[in-house]
C-alpha positions in Angstrom: 6.0 -18.8 3.6 2.9 -19.1 1.5 3.5 -19.3 -2.3 1.7 -16.0 -2.7 4.8 -14.2 -1.4 8.5 -14.9 -2.0 11.3 -13.9 0.3 15.0 -13.7 -0.4 17.9 -11.9 1.4 21.1 -11.0 -0.5 23.8 -8.8 1.1 21.4 -7.5 3.7 18.6 -6.6 1.2 15.3 -8.5 1.6 13.4 -8.9 -1.7 9.7 -9.5 -1.0 7.9 -10.6 -4.2 4.1 -10.7 -4.7 2.8 -13.5 -6.9 -0.6 -15.2 -6.4 -0.6 -16.5 -9.9 -3.1 -13.9 -11.0 -3.4 -10.2 -10.1 -2.1 -10.2 -6.5 -5.5 -9.7 -4.8 -5.0 -8.5 -1.3 -7.0 -11.2 0.5 -6.6 -11.8 4.2 -4.3 -14.7 3.4 -2.1 -12.5 1.0 -1.9 -9.8 3.6 -0.9 -12.3 6.3 1.9 -13.6 4.0 3.2 -10.2 3.3 3.2 -9.5 7.1 5.1 -12.7 7.7 7.7 -11.7 5.1 8.2 -8.3 6.9 8.6 -10.2 10.1 11.5 -12.1 8.6 12.9 -8.9 7.0 12.9 -7.1 10.3 15.2 -9.9 11.8 17.2 -10.9 8.8 17.8 -7.8 6.6 18.8 -4.1 6.7 16.8 -2.9 3.7 13.5 -4.2 2.2 12.3 -4.1 -1.4 8.6 -4.8 -2.1 7.6 -5.5 -5.7 5.4 -7.7 -7.8 6.5 -10.7 -9.8 3.4 -10.5 -12.0 3.9 -8.6 -15.3 1.7 -5.5 -15.5 0.2 -5.6 -12.1 1.4 -4.6 -8.6 -1.9 -5.5 -7.0 -5.6 -5.5 -7.9 -6.3 -4.3 -4.3 -8.7 -5.8 -1.8 -10.5 -9.0 -2.8 -13.8 -7.6 -4.2 -15.4 -11.1 -4.0 -15.2 -10.9 -0.2 -17.1 -7.6 -0.3 -19.6 -9.0 -2.7 -20.2 -12.1 -0.6 -22.0 -10.0 2.0 -20.0 -11.6 4.9 -19.4 -8.5 7.0 -17.0 -10.3 9.4 -14.7 -11.5 6.6 -14.8 -8.1 4.9 -13.9 -6.4 8.1 -11.1 -8.9 8.8 -9.6 -8.3 5.4 -9.8 -4.5 5.5 -8.4 -4.4 9.1 -5.5 -6.6 8.1 -4.7 -4.3 5.3 -4.9 -1.2 7.5 -2.7 -2.8 10.2 -0.1 -3.8 7.6 0.0 -0.3 6.1 0.4 1.2 9.5 3.2 -1.2 10.3 5.1 -0.2 7.1 4.8 3.4 8.1 7.1 2.8 11.1 9.1 -0.2 9.9 12.6 0.1 11.4 14.5 -0.6 8.2 14.4 1.5 5.0 11.7 0.2 2.6 11.5 0.5 -1.2 8.3 -0.1 -3.1 8.6 -0.8 -6.9 5.6 -0.1 -9.1 5.8 -1.8 -12.5 2.1 -2.3 -13.1 -1.4 -1.3 -11.9 -1.7 -0.6 -8.1 -5.4 -0.5 -7.1 -6.1 0.9 -3.6 -4.7 -1.6 -1.2 -1.7 -2.0 -3.4 -1.4 1.8 -3.6 -1.6 2.0 0.3 1.4 -0.3 0.6 3.4 1.7 -1.9 2.5 4.9 -0.1 3.8 3.5 3.2 7.2 2.7 1.8 10.1 5.1 2.3 11.1 5.2 -1.4 8.6 4.6 -4.2 10.0 3.8 -7.7 7.9 3.6 -10.7 8.4 2.3 -14.3 6.8 4.3 -17.1 3.9 2.6 -18.7 0.1 2.5 -19.3 -0.6 1.4 -15.7 -2.3 3.4 -13.0 -2.4 3.8 -9.2 -4.7 5.7 -6.8 -7.8 5.5 -4.6 -10.6 4.6 -7.0 -13.1 3.4 -4.3 -15.8 6.0 -5.0 -15.9 4.8 -8.6 -17.1 1.3 -7.4 -19.5 2.4 -4.7 -17.1 2.5 -1.7 -15.9 5.4 0.4 -12.2 5.3 1.0 -11.5 4.2 4.6 -10.2 7.0 6.9 -7.0 5.1 7.6 -6.2 5.2 3.9 -7.0 8.9 3.6 -4.7 9.7 6.5 -1.9 7.7 5.0 -2.4 9.4 1.6 -2.6 12.8 3.3 0.9 12.2 4.7 2.4 11.7 1.2 0.2 13.4 -1.4 -0.1 17.0 -2.4 -3.5 18.3 -1.2 -5.2 19.0 -4.6 -4.3 15.5 -5.8 -5.4 13.9 -2.6 -8.8 15.5 -3.0 -9.1 14.4 -6.6 -8.2 10.8 -6.0 -10.1 10.4 -2.7 -13.3 12.2 -3.7 -13.4 11.6 -7.5 -11.7 8.2 -7.7 -9.1 9.4 -10.1 -6.2 7.0 -11.0 -2.9 8.1 -12.3 -0.2 6.8 -14.7 3.4 7.0 -13.3 4.3 10.5 -14.5 1.2 12.0 -13.0 1.6 9.9 -9.9 5.1 11.3 -9.5 3.7 14.9 -9.6 0.9 14.0 -7.1 3.3 12.5 -4.6 2.5 8.8 -5.0 5.9 8.1 -6.4 9.4 9.5 -5.8 11.1 8.6 -9.1 9.9 7.3 -12.4 12.2 5.7 -15.0 11.9 3.7 -18.2 11.0 0.0 -17.6 14.4 -1.1 -18.8 16.1 1.3 -16.3 14.2 0.1 -13.2 16.9 -2.3 -12.0 19.6 0.3 -12.3 17.4 2.8 -10.4 16.8 0.2 -7.7 20.5 -0.5 -7.4 21.2 3.2 -7.0 18.5 3.5 -4.4 19.8 0.6 -2.4 23.3 2.0 -2.5 22.0 5.3 -1.2 20.1 3.6 1.6 23.2 1.6 2.7 24.9 4.9 3.3 22.5 6.4 5.8 22.7 5.8 9.6 20.0 3.3 10.2 19.1 4.1 13.9 18.8 7.8 12.9 16.6 6.8 10.0 14.3 4.8 12.2 14.0 7.7 14.8 13.5 10.3 12.1 10.8 8.2 10.4 9.0 7.8 13.7 9.1 11.5 14.5 8.0 12.6 11.1 5.2 10.1 10.7 3.8 10.0 14.3 0.9 12.4 13.6 -0.1 10.4 10.6 0.3 7.1 12.4 -1.8 8.4 15.3 -4.5 9.5 12.9 -4.4 6.1 11.2 -4.6 4.2 14.5 -7.5 6.3 15.6 -9.3 5.7 12.3 -8.7 2.0 12.5 -10.0 1.8 16.1 -13.0 4.0 15.2 -14.1 2.6 11.9 -12.9 -0.9 11.6 -15.1 -2.6 14.3 -18.1 -4.7 13.6 -20.5 -2.1 15.1 -19.1 0.7 13.0 -18.9 -1.5 9.9 -22.5 -2.5 10.2 -23.6 1.1 10.8 -21.7 2.2 7.7 -23.4 -0.6 5.6 -26.8 0.4 6.8 -26.2 4.1 5.9 -24.9 3.2 2.5 -27.9 0.9 1.7 -30.3 3.7 2.8 -29.0 6.0 0.1 -31.3 6.1 -2.9 -29.4 5.2 -6.1 -30.3 6.8 -9.4 -32.9 4.8 -11.3 
C-alpha cells in the first residue's frame, strides 16, 4: 500500500486513513491507493471507515496542478479515476462510514457523499462543490451523485454558485448525517459502528443497490459520455471560446 493511504483491520472494521503529508490532494496515484485499500476492505472486513489523518483537512480535492499543466490526457485520467472510485463506493457491498474533520473540497466531498453514513466534527471547515468559483463546471457524474444525497435547493446552490458549507449547514443540506463536537467524534463513530454491526449485511447490500441504481446508472452514463478524450477536448474548446470579463 502506498504511504498516501493507511489500512488497518480491527474486529472486522477496516480503517482507511488518508495522509499524503500535505492536504490529501486527489491525484491519480492517491485515488489508486484508496481504490486498493477498498479492494482489501472488500475481502478482509465487514465495515469500512474512511477518514483523514491530516489535521484540519479531509481532502483538497483534485490536483489542480494537473489541470493547470494543460495535459488533457493526465487531467482526464485523474477525473475519470475519481469518478470510477465514487461510483464504486455507491455500491460497495459493506457498510461505509465517512468522517469529516476538516475541509473537503470537491473530490473529497464526492467520496464522503458516496459513503453510507457521513459523520462530521463541528469546526470552521467546509465542504461542497466549489468548481464554478475556480472556472470549472462540476462534472455530471458528481452532480448525479450529489443529486442522490442533497436537498434540491442546496444542490442548486452548491453546483451552480459554488457555495461551500460548514458542518451544521452541511447537515441541513444533506452532505452529512450527523455532526458532533470534535471531542465526541470517536464516541459517535463507535456508536455508528455498533449500529452497523447489527444490520443484516446481505440485505444492506441489496437495499443499497436497489435504492441507488438510478443514480448509479446516471453516473455511469455521465462518465461514459463526458469523460472521454473527445468529449474532454470539446469541453475545453467551448470553455476557451467564452469571452472573459476584461
